[in-house]
Residue frames as a rotation matrix with the C-alpha (Angstrom) as fourth column:
MET 1
-0.183 0.427 -0.886 -13.42
0.600 -0.665 -0.445 -21.77
-0.779 -0.613 -0.134 -20.18
PRO 2
0.590 0.397 0.703 -15.35
0.806 -0.338 -0.486 -19.56
0.044 0.853 -0.520 -22.74
ILE 3
-0.307 -0.862 0.404 -13.20
0.854 -0.437 -0.283 -16.58
0.421 0.259 0.870 -23.93
ASN 4
-0.152 0.276 0.949 -15.55
-0.105 -0.959 0.263 -13.92
0.983 -0.059 0.175 -22.52
ALA 5
0.549 0.332 -0.767 -15.81
0.619 0.454 0.641 -15.65
0.561 -0.827 0.044 -19.06
ASP 6
0.644 -0.330 0.690 -14.73
-0.626 -0.746 0.228 -13.54
0.440 -0.578 -0.687 -16.09
PRO 7
-0.412 -0.817 -0.404 -11.57
-0.174 0.506 -0.845 -14.86
0.894 -0.278 -0.351 -14.38
ALA 8
0.210 0.375 -0.903 -12.09
0.699 0.588 0.407 -16.62
0.683 -0.717 -0.139 -11.09
PRO 9
0.752 0.148 0.642 -12.37
-0.182 -0.890 0.419 -14.29
0.633 -0.432 -0.642 -8.16
ALA 10
-0.344 -0.933 0.106 -9.31
-0.417 0.050 -0.908 -13.84
0.841 -0.357 -0.406 -6.01
ALA 11
-0.099 0.151 -0.984 -9.27
0.685 0.728 0.043 -15.88
0.722 -0.669 -0.175 -2.75
PRO 12
0.836 0.411 0.364 -10.61
0.047 -0.714 0.699 -14.01
0.547 -0.567 -0.616 0.22
ARG 13
-0.129 -0.893 -0.431 -7.89
0.889 0.089 -0.450 -12.43
0.440 -0.441 0.782 2.34
ALA 14
0.969 0.195 -0.154 -7.17
0.246 -0.836 0.490 -9.68
-0.033 -0.513 -0.858 4.75
VAL 15
-0.066 -0.923 0.378 -4.14
0.544 -0.351 -0.762 -7.25
0.837 0.155 0.525 4.78
ILE 16
0.907 0.233 -0.350 -3.21
0.420 -0.444 0.792 -5.70
0.029 -0.865 -0.501 8.12
VAL 17
0.148 -0.770 0.621 -0.73
0.126 -0.608 -0.784 -2.86
0.981 0.194 0.008 8.28
MET 18
0.833 0.178 -0.525 0.85
0.507 0.138 0.851 -2.99
0.224 -0.974 0.024 11.72
GLY 19
-0.266 -0.950 0.162 3.42
0.621 -0.297 -0.726 -1.23
0.738 -0.093 0.669 13.83
VAL 20
-0.412 0.068 -0.908 3.87
0.856 -0.312 -0.412 1.23
-0.311 -0.948 0.070 16.59
SER 21
0.622 0.716 -0.316 2.03
0.575 -0.692 -0.435 4.60
-0.531 0.089 -0.843 16.61
GLY 22
0.565 -0.246 -0.788 3.24
-0.426 -0.904 -0.023 7.03
-0.707 0.349 -0.616 13.97
CYS 23
-0.458 -0.798 0.391 4.73
0.025 0.428 0.903 4.54
-0.888 0.424 -0.176 11.68
GLY 24
-0.651 0.136 -0.747 2.27
-0.714 -0.443 0.541 5.24
-0.258 0.886 0.385 8.86
LYS 25
-0.808 0.424 0.408 -0.28
0.338 0.902 -0.268 2.29
-0.482 -0.079 -0.872 9.30
SER 26
0.204 0.956 -0.209 -3.29
0.328 -0.268 -0.906 4.40
-0.923 0.117 -0.368 8.36
THR 27
0.109 -0.162 -0.981 -1.67
-0.816 -0.578 0.005 6.23
-0.568 0.800 -0.195 5.35
LEU 28
-0.815 -0.482 -0.322 -0.42
-0.571 0.577 0.584 2.99
-0.096 0.660 -0.745 3.77
GLY 29
-0.735 0.572 0.364 -3.53
0.385 0.794 -0.471 1.11
-0.559 -0.206 -0.803 4.64
ALA 30
0.250 0.827 -0.504 -5.76
-0.018 -0.517 -0.856 3.58
-0.968 0.223 -0.114 3.00
LEU 31
-0.226 -0.549 -0.805 -3.51
-0.874 -0.251 0.416 3.55
-0.430 0.797 -0.424 -0.07
LEU 32
-0.943 -0.317 0.101 -3.66
-0.266 0.901 0.343 -0.09
-0.199 0.297 -0.934 -0.33
ALA 33
-0.344 0.918 0.196 -7.46
0.463 0.348 -0.815 -0.30
-0.817 -0.190 -0.545 0.09
GLU 34
0.235 0.432 -0.871 -7.89
-0.499 -0.715 -0.489 2.32
-0.834 0.549 0.048 -2.54
THR 35
-0.442 -0.588 -0.678 -5.68
-0.888 0.178 0.424 0.44
-0.129 0.789 -0.600 -4.99
LEU 36
-0.997 -0.009 0.073 -7.43
-0.004 0.998 0.064 -2.81
-0.073 0.063 -0.995 -4.12
ASN 37
-0.501 0.862 0.080 -10.84
-0.501 -0.364 0.786 -1.33
0.706 0.353 0.613 -4.38
CYS 38
-0.099 0.378 -0.920 -11.77
0.608 0.755 0.245 -2.64
0.788 -0.535 -0.304 -0.86
PRO 39
0.827 0.421 0.373 -12.77
-0.012 -0.649 0.760 -1.24
0.562 -0.633 -0.532 2.38
PHE 40
-0.351 -0.936 0.025 -10.24
0.136 -0.077 -0.988 0.06
0.927 -0.343 0.155 4.88
LEU 41
0.728 0.591 -0.347 -10.71
0.396 0.050 0.917 -0.42
0.559 -0.805 -0.197 8.59
GLU 42
-0.047 -0.724 0.688 -8.98
-0.351 -0.633 -0.690 1.89
0.935 -0.274 -0.224 10.87
GLY 43
-0.246 -0.085 -0.965 -8.06
0.635 0.738 -0.227 -0.13
0.732 -0.669 -0.128 14.00
ASP 44
-0.987 -0.158 0.001 -8.21
0.100 -0.631 -0.770 3.00
0.122 -0.760 0.639 16.29
SER 45
-0.461 0.877 0.134 -11.94
-0.671 -0.443 0.594 3.21
0.581 0.184 0.793 15.50
TYR 46
0.184 0.433 -0.883 -12.45
0.041 0.894 0.447 -0.19
0.982 -0.118 0.146 17.44
HIS 47
-0.817 -0.483 -0.315 -11.08
0.328 0.060 -0.943 0.96
0.474 -0.874 0.109 20.77
SER 48
0.225 0.861 -0.457 -13.51
0.936 -0.060 0.347 1.46
0.271 -0.506 -0.819 23.53
ALA 49
0.599 0.047 0.800 -14.02
-0.003 -0.998 0.060 4.99
0.801 -0.038 -0.597 24.87
ALA 50
0.933 -0.339 0.121 -12.35
-0.137 -0.024 0.990 3.94
-0.333 -0.940 -0.069 28.22
ALA 51
0.475 -0.832 0.286 -9.33
0.781 0.549 0.298 2.73
-0.405 0.082 0.911 26.37
VAL 52
0.205 -0.255 0.945 -9.03
0.705 -0.632 -0.323 5.89
0.679 0.732 0.050 24.40
GLU 53
0.839 0.169 0.518 -9.37
-0.238 -0.741 0.628 7.93
0.489 -0.650 -0.581 27.63
LYS 54
0.795 -0.605 0.043 -6.60
0.290 0.440 0.850 5.83
-0.533 -0.663 0.525 29.22
MET 55
0.080 -0.816 0.572 -4.25
0.996 0.083 -0.020 6.49
-0.031 0.572 0.820 26.36
ARG 56
0.432 0.287 0.855 -5.27
0.360 -0.924 0.128 10.04
0.827 0.252 -0.503 26.20
GLY 57
0.950 -0.003 0.312 -4.26
-0.289 -0.387 0.876 10.30
0.118 -0.922 -0.369 29.89
GLY 58
0.184 -0.983 0.005 -0.80
-0.929 -0.176 -0.326 8.86
0.321 0.056 -0.946 29.17
GLN 59
0.052 -0.101 0.994 -1.40
-0.651 0.751 0.110 5.43
-0.757 -0.652 -0.027 30.36
ALA 60
-0.704 -0.241 -0.668 -0.38
-0.680 0.500 0.536 2.37
0.205 0.832 -0.516 28.13
LEU 61
0.445 0.895 -0.031 -2.99
-0.867 0.439 0.236 -0.19
0.225 -0.078 0.971 27.54
THR 62
-0.380 -0.456 0.805 -2.70
-0.693 0.717 0.079 -3.65
-0.613 -0.528 -0.588 28.96
ASP 63
-0.981 0.084 -0.174 -3.39
-0.055 0.743 0.667 -7.00
0.186 0.664 -0.724 27.33
ALA 64
-0.529 0.826 -0.194 -6.77
0.696 0.291 -0.657 -6.90
-0.486 -0.482 -0.729 29.23
ASP 65
0.037 0.503 -0.863 -7.59
-0.294 -0.820 -0.491 -3.63
-0.955 0.272 0.117 27.52
ARG 66
-0.519 -0.264 -0.813 -6.55
-0.788 -0.220 0.574 -4.89
-0.331 0.939 -0.094 24.10
TRP 67
-0.905 0.162 0.393 -8.37
0.233 0.962 0.139 -8.22
-0.356 0.218 -0.909 23.89
PRO 68
0.106 0.992 -0.063 -11.86
0.453 -0.104 -0.885 -6.82
-0.885 0.065 -0.461 23.50
TRP 69
0.285 -0.099 -0.953 -10.47
-0.550 -0.831 -0.078 -4.38
-0.785 0.547 -0.291 21.00
LEU 70
-0.801 -0.575 -0.165 -8.63
-0.511 0.514 0.689 -7.08
-0.312 0.637 -0.705 18.96
ASP 71
-0.655 0.612 0.443 -11.93
0.551 0.788 -0.274 -9.20
-0.517 0.065 -0.854 19.10
ARG 72
0.403 0.788 -0.465 -14.09
0.153 -0.559 -0.815 -6.31
-0.902 0.258 -0.346 17.73
LEU 73
0.012 -0.425 -0.905 -11.53
-0.833 -0.505 0.227 -5.47
-0.554 0.751 -0.360 15.14
GLY 74
-0.899 -0.359 0.249 -11.06
-0.207 0.852 0.482 -9.11
-0.385 0.381 -0.840 14.07
ALA 75
-0.207 0.871 0.445 -14.87
0.646 0.463 -0.607 -9.69
-0.735 0.162 -0.659 13.74
ALA 76
0.481 0.322 -0.816 -15.12
-0.293 -0.818 -0.495 -6.46
-0.826 0.477 -0.299 11.61
ILE 77
-0.368 -0.730 -0.575 -12.39
-0.849 0.012 0.528 -7.57
-0.379 0.683 -0.625 9.34
ALA 78
-0.861 0.096 0.499 -13.82
0.172 0.979 0.107 -10.97
-0.479 0.178 -0.860 9.12
ASP 79
0.157 0.986 0.052 -17.36
0.494 -0.033 -0.869 -9.66
-0.855 0.162 -0.492 8.23
THR 80
0.315 -0.159 -0.936 -15.78
-0.554 -0.831 -0.045 -7.31
-0.771 0.532 -0.350 5.66
VAL 81
-0.774 -0.627 -0.089 -13.85
-0.520 0.549 0.654 -10.15
-0.362 0.552 -0.751 3.99
ALA 82
-0.525 0.644 0.556 -17.15
0.521 0.760 -0.388 -12.29
-0.673 0.086 -0.735 3.91
ALA 83
0.414 0.853 -0.317 -18.87
0.268 -0.447 -0.854 -9.37
-0.870 0.268 -0.413 2.08
GLN 84
0.738 -0.191 -0.647 -16.24
-0.566 -0.698 -0.439 -7.97
-0.368 0.690 -0.623 -0.05
GLY 85
0.895 -0.443 -0.062 -13.63
0.327 0.744 -0.583 -10.76
0.304 0.501 0.810 -0.45
VAL 86
-0.188 -0.979 -0.074 -10.79
0.826 -0.117 -0.551 -8.48
0.531 -0.165 0.831 0.82
ALA 87
0.952 0.303 0.047 -10.31
0.208 -0.750 0.628 -5.96
0.225 -0.588 -0.777 3.52
VAL 88
-0.206 -0.977 0.060 -7.28
0.475 -0.153 -0.867 -3.87
0.856 -0.150 0.495 4.57
ALA 89
0.868 0.461 -0.187 -6.87
0.367 -0.340 0.866 -2.70
0.335 -0.820 -0.465 8.20
ALA 90
-0.162 -0.884 0.439 -4.48
-0.299 -0.380 -0.875 -0.72
0.940 -0.273 -0.203 10.37
CYS 91
0.941 0.339 -0.007 -3.79
-0.106 0.316 0.943 -2.25
0.322 -0.886 0.333 13.68
SER 92
0.311 -0.895 0.320 -0.66
-0.950 -0.292 0.106 -2.01
-0.002 -0.337 -0.941 15.84
ALA 93
0.892 0.133 -0.433 -0.71
-0.213 0.967 -0.142 -5.83
0.400 0.219 0.890 16.37
LEU 94
0.375 -0.867 0.327 2.36
-0.879 -0.445 -0.172 -5.35
0.295 -0.223 -0.929 18.53
LYS 95
-0.378 -0.417 0.827 2.60
-0.673 0.737 0.065 -9.01
-0.636 -0.532 -0.559 20.01
ARG 96
-0.903 -0.100 -0.417 2.44
-0.350 0.735 0.581 -12.31
0.248 0.671 -0.699 18.30
ALA 97
-0.798 0.599 -0.072 -0.45
0.477 0.554 -0.682 -13.22
-0.369 -0.578 -0.727 20.53
TYR 98
-0.122 0.765 -0.633 -2.46
-0.230 -0.642 -0.731 -10.33
-0.965 0.056 0.255 19.16
ARG 99
-0.459 -0.056 -0.887 -1.61
-0.884 -0.076 0.462 -11.23
-0.093 0.996 -0.014 15.59
ASP 100
-0.983 0.085 -0.163 -2.64
0.085 0.996 0.007 -14.90
0.163 -0.007 -0.987 16.39
ARG 101
-0.507 0.839 -0.198 -5.81
0.375 0.008 -0.927 -13.75
-0.776 -0.544 -0.318 17.87
LEU 102
-0.065 0.436 -0.897 -6.69
-0.651 -0.701 -0.293 -11.64
-0.757 0.565 0.330 14.84
ARG 103
-0.721 -0.233 -0.653 -5.91
-0.675 0.452 0.584 -14.53
0.159 0.861 -0.483 12.58
ALA 104
-0.885 0.466 -0.003 -8.25
0.425 0.802 -0.420 -16.89
-0.193 -0.373 -0.908 14.45
ALA 105
-0.235 0.839 -0.491 -11.01
0.123 -0.475 -0.871 -14.31
-0.964 -0.265 0.009 14.35
ILE 106
-0.170 0.023 -0.985 -10.54
-0.810 -0.573 0.126 -13.62
-0.562 0.819 0.116 10.58
SER 107
0.171 0.255 0.952 -10.36
-0.054 0.967 -0.249 -17.25
-0.984 -0.009 0.179 9.42
VAL 108
0.978 -0.082 0.191 -8.98
0.195 0.054 -0.979 -16.39
0.070 0.995 0.068 5.92
PRO 109
-0.015 -1.000 0.027 -5.23
0.987 -0.019 -0.162 -15.81
0.163 0.025 0.986 5.09
VAL 110
0.944 0.122 -0.305 -4.01
0.243 -0.885 0.398 -12.68
-0.221 -0.450 -0.865 6.79
HIS 111
0.232 -0.889 0.394 -1.06
0.794 -0.061 -0.605 -10.80
0.562 0.453 0.692 5.38
PHE 112
0.735 -0.094 -0.672 0.82
0.534 -0.530 0.658 -8.73
-0.418 -0.843 -0.339 7.99
ILE 113
0.304 -0.741 0.598 2.95
0.602 -0.338 -0.724 -5.79
0.739 0.580 0.344 6.99
LEU 114
0.433 -0.271 -0.860 5.17
0.775 -0.375 0.508 -4.36
-0.460 -0.887 0.048 9.78
LEU 115
0.638 -0.280 0.717 6.15
0.205 -0.836 -0.509 -0.67
0.742 0.472 -0.476 9.18
ASP 116
0.474 -0.594 -0.651 9.36
0.846 0.101 0.523 0.19
-0.245 -0.798 0.550 11.05
ASN 117
0.446 -0.453 0.772 11.54
0.177 -0.801 -0.572 3.26
0.877 0.392 -0.277 11.59
ASP 118
-0.537 -0.667 -0.516 13.85
0.615 0.109 -0.781 4.58
0.577 -0.737 0.352 14.20
ARG 119
-0.030 0.510 -0.860 12.49
0.979 -0.157 -0.128 6.11
-0.200 -0.846 -0.495 17.44
ASP 120
-0.604 -0.055 -0.795 13.27
0.227 -0.968 -0.105 9.76
-0.764 -0.244 0.597 16.47
ALA 121
-0.925 0.366 -0.098 11.51
-0.203 -0.260 0.944 9.61
0.320 0.894 0.314 13.21
LEU 122
-0.355 0.852 -0.384 8.54
0.684 0.517 0.515 7.98
0.637 -0.080 -0.766 14.83
LEU 123
-0.180 0.179 -0.967 8.51
0.883 -0.403 -0.239 10.48
-0.433 -0.898 -0.085 17.57
ALA 124
-0.925 -0.151 -0.349 8.49
-0.047 -0.866 0.499 13.30
-0.378 0.477 0.793 15.12
ARG 125
-0.751 0.651 -0.105 5.61
0.140 0.313 0.939 11.71
0.645 0.691 -0.327 13.40
VAL 126
-0.197 0.631 -0.751 3.65
0.914 0.394 0.091 11.23
0.354 -0.668 -0.654 16.57
GLY 127
-0.449 -0.130 -0.884 4.27
0.637 -0.740 -0.215 14.76
-0.626 -0.660 0.416 17.67
ASN 128
-0.923 0.054 -0.381 2.92
-0.279 -0.776 0.566 16.06
-0.265 0.629 0.731 14.45
ARG 129
-0.553 0.821 -0.139 -0.71
0.408 0.412 0.815 14.75
0.727 0.394 -0.563 14.82
PRO 130
-0.874 0.279 0.398 -2.65
-0.463 -0.728 -0.506 17.46
0.149 -0.626 0.765 16.45
GLY 131
-0.076 0.996 0.036 -5.75
-0.987 -0.080 0.137 16.21
0.139 -0.026 0.990 18.11
HIS 132
0.212 0.185 -0.960 -4.89
-0.235 0.963 0.134 12.47
0.949 0.197 0.248 18.23
TYR 133
0.857 0.378 0.350 -5.44
-0.408 0.082 0.909 10.82
0.315 -0.922 0.225 21.48
MET 134
0.731 -0.636 -0.246 -2.09
0.670 0.738 0.083 8.88
0.129 -0.225 0.966 21.47
PRO 135
0.896 -0.436 -0.083 0.49
-0.379 -0.849 0.369 11.03
-0.231 -0.299 -0.926 23.21
PRO 136
0.387 -0.865 -0.320 4.21
-0.517 0.084 -0.852 10.96
0.764 0.495 -0.414 22.22
SER 137
-0.090 -0.417 0.904 4.87
-0.994 -0.015 -0.106 9.82
0.057 -0.909 -0.413 25.78
LEU 138
0.515 0.403 0.757 3.49
-0.509 0.854 -0.107 6.38
-0.689 -0.330 0.645 25.02
LEU 139
0.676 -0.252 -0.692 5.77
-0.679 0.151 -0.718 5.55
0.286 0.956 -0.069 22.13
ASP 140
-0.378 -0.914 -0.148 8.45
-0.818 0.404 -0.408 3.94
0.433 -0.033 -0.901 24.05
SER 141
-0.245 0.417 0.875 5.97
-0.536 0.694 -0.481 1.59
-0.808 -0.587 0.054 25.75
GLN 142
0.839 0.528 -0.135 4.79
-0.397 0.423 -0.814 0.53
-0.372 0.737 0.565 22.26
ILE 143
0.341 -0.768 -0.542 8.36
-0.758 0.117 -0.642 0.09
0.556 0.629 -0.543 21.10
ALA 144
-0.553 -0.576 0.602 9.07
-0.832 0.423 -0.359 -2.08
-0.047 -0.699 -0.713 24.17
THR 145
0.116 0.731 0.672 5.95
-0.453 0.641 -0.620 -4.21
-0.884 -0.233 0.405 23.60
LEU 146
0.525 0.123 -0.842 6.60
-0.851 0.096 -0.517 -4.79
0.017 0.988 0.155 19.88
GLU 147
0.031 -0.414 0.910 7.37
-0.115 0.903 0.415 -8.39
-0.993 -0.118 -0.020 18.93
PRO 148
-0.256 -0.104 -0.961 8.55
-0.922 -0.273 0.275 -8.17
-0.291 0.956 -0.026 15.34
PRO 149
0.792 0.609 -0.043 6.98
-0.589 0.744 -0.317 -11.03
-0.161 0.276 0.947 13.32
LEU 150
-0.101 -0.796 0.597 9.07
-0.343 0.591 0.730 -14.14
-0.934 -0.131 -0.333 13.13
PRO 151
-0.859 -0.222 -0.461 10.01
-0.504 0.206 0.839 -15.81
-0.091 0.953 -0.289 9.71
GLU 152
-0.872 0.472 0.129 7.27
0.481 0.875 0.054 -18.42
-0.088 0.110 -0.990 10.12
GLU 153
-0.169 0.863 -0.477 4.60
0.356 -0.397 -0.846 -15.75
-0.919 -0.313 -0.240 10.45
GLY 154
-0.163 0.101 0.981 5.17
0.976 0.165 0.145 -14.74
-0.148 0.981 -0.126 6.73
ALA 155
0.685 0.524 -0.506 4.93
0.461 -0.850 -0.255 -11.04
-0.564 -0.059 -0.824 7.30
MET 156
0.270 -0.576 0.772 6.51
0.701 -0.432 -0.567 -8.34
0.660 0.694 0.287 5.17
ILE 157
0.402 -0.260 -0.878 8.72
0.634 -0.612 0.472 -5.69
-0.660 -0.747 -0.081 7.15
LEU 158
0.371 -0.146 0.917 9.16
0.713 -0.588 -0.382 -2.27
0.595 0.796 -0.114 5.49
THR 159
-0.410 -0.406 -0.817 11.20
0.761 -0.646 -0.060 0.68
-0.503 -0.646 0.573 6.75
THR 160
0.534 0.829 0.169 9.15
0.813 -0.447 -0.373 3.87
-0.234 0.336 -0.912 6.25
ASP 161
-0.101 -0.697 -0.710 11.93
0.215 -0.712 0.669 5.99
-0.971 -0.085 0.222 4.82
VAL 162
-0.949 -0.011 0.316 10.35
0.316 -0.114 0.942 6.15
0.025 0.993 0.112 1.29
PRO 163
-0.668 0.742 0.051 7.06
-0.735 -0.669 0.112 7.75
0.117 0.038 0.992 0.15
ALA 164
-0.263 0.607 0.750 3.94
-0.445 0.613 -0.653 5.83
-0.856 -0.506 0.109 1.02
GLU 165
0.692 0.580 -0.430 3.18
-0.662 0.271 -0.699 5.19
-0.289 0.768 0.571 -2.56
ALA 166
-0.153 -0.846 -0.511 6.50
-0.828 0.392 -0.401 3.37
0.539 0.362 -0.760 -2.93
LEU 167
-0.816 -0.085 0.572 5.66
-0.499 0.603 -0.623 1.32
-0.292 -0.794 -0.534 0.00
ARG 168
0.278 0.953 0.119 2.20
-0.605 0.271 -0.749 0.57
-0.746 0.136 0.652 -1.48
ASP 169
0.519 -0.016 -0.855 3.80
-0.824 0.257 -0.505 -0.59
0.228 0.966 0.121 -4.64
ARG 170
-0.566 -0.823 0.049 6.08
-0.745 0.486 -0.457 -2.87
0.352 -0.295 -0.888 -2.67
VAL 171
-0.457 0.561 0.690 3.24
-0.427 0.542 -0.724 -4.45
-0.780 -0.625 -0.009 -0.72
LEU 172
0.521 0.764 -0.381 1.16
-0.717 0.149 -0.681 -4.94
-0.463 0.628 0.625 -4.05
ALA 173
0.076 -0.619 -0.782 4.15
-0.803 0.426 -0.416 -6.80
0.590 0.660 -0.465 -5.64
TRP 174
-0.863 -0.395 0.313 4.47
-0.504 0.680 -0.532 -9.03
-0.003 -0.618 -0.786 -2.55
LEU 175
-0.221 0.811 0.542 0.86
-0.452 0.407 -0.794 -9.89
-0.864 -0.420 0.277 -2.39
GLY 176
-0.842 -0.156 0.517 0.95
0.319 0.629 0.709 -10.94
-0.435 0.762 -0.480 -6.16
């Protein structure tokens, strides 16, 4: 390879920051996207108006509510990776079936990062988001639904008890 040649581009991939409401998905996702110089997709933006109203009314989403949302988000991530080479998204991805559906839609390596914390810390964060449609009353249903990634899923699990910048640095080191 000539000395002045550009290095080979990185392999296409997607990074999905996951977890229950209030764990810091959007904050970490935006930091990662900024550092990786790639688009950030906010999973909440892909919910239907009916799903948002259901949650705003204090009703937990069902799998039937989530499948179309996951399909829309998965397609958007796939399109972004095809255009940009890498994308970062925030998505609860609470069940393995949801993560599998996203992986199938994206069709390139997907790196999941689960953000975890205790219920009280999460409840305090959810309660401090004025104007957000997700009421604190739904946090327990999300915690009950969460299926933490199994070792074979190759996900990173972080406790959100340090600043977001420290979490970002840990993820970047893990991604290589």
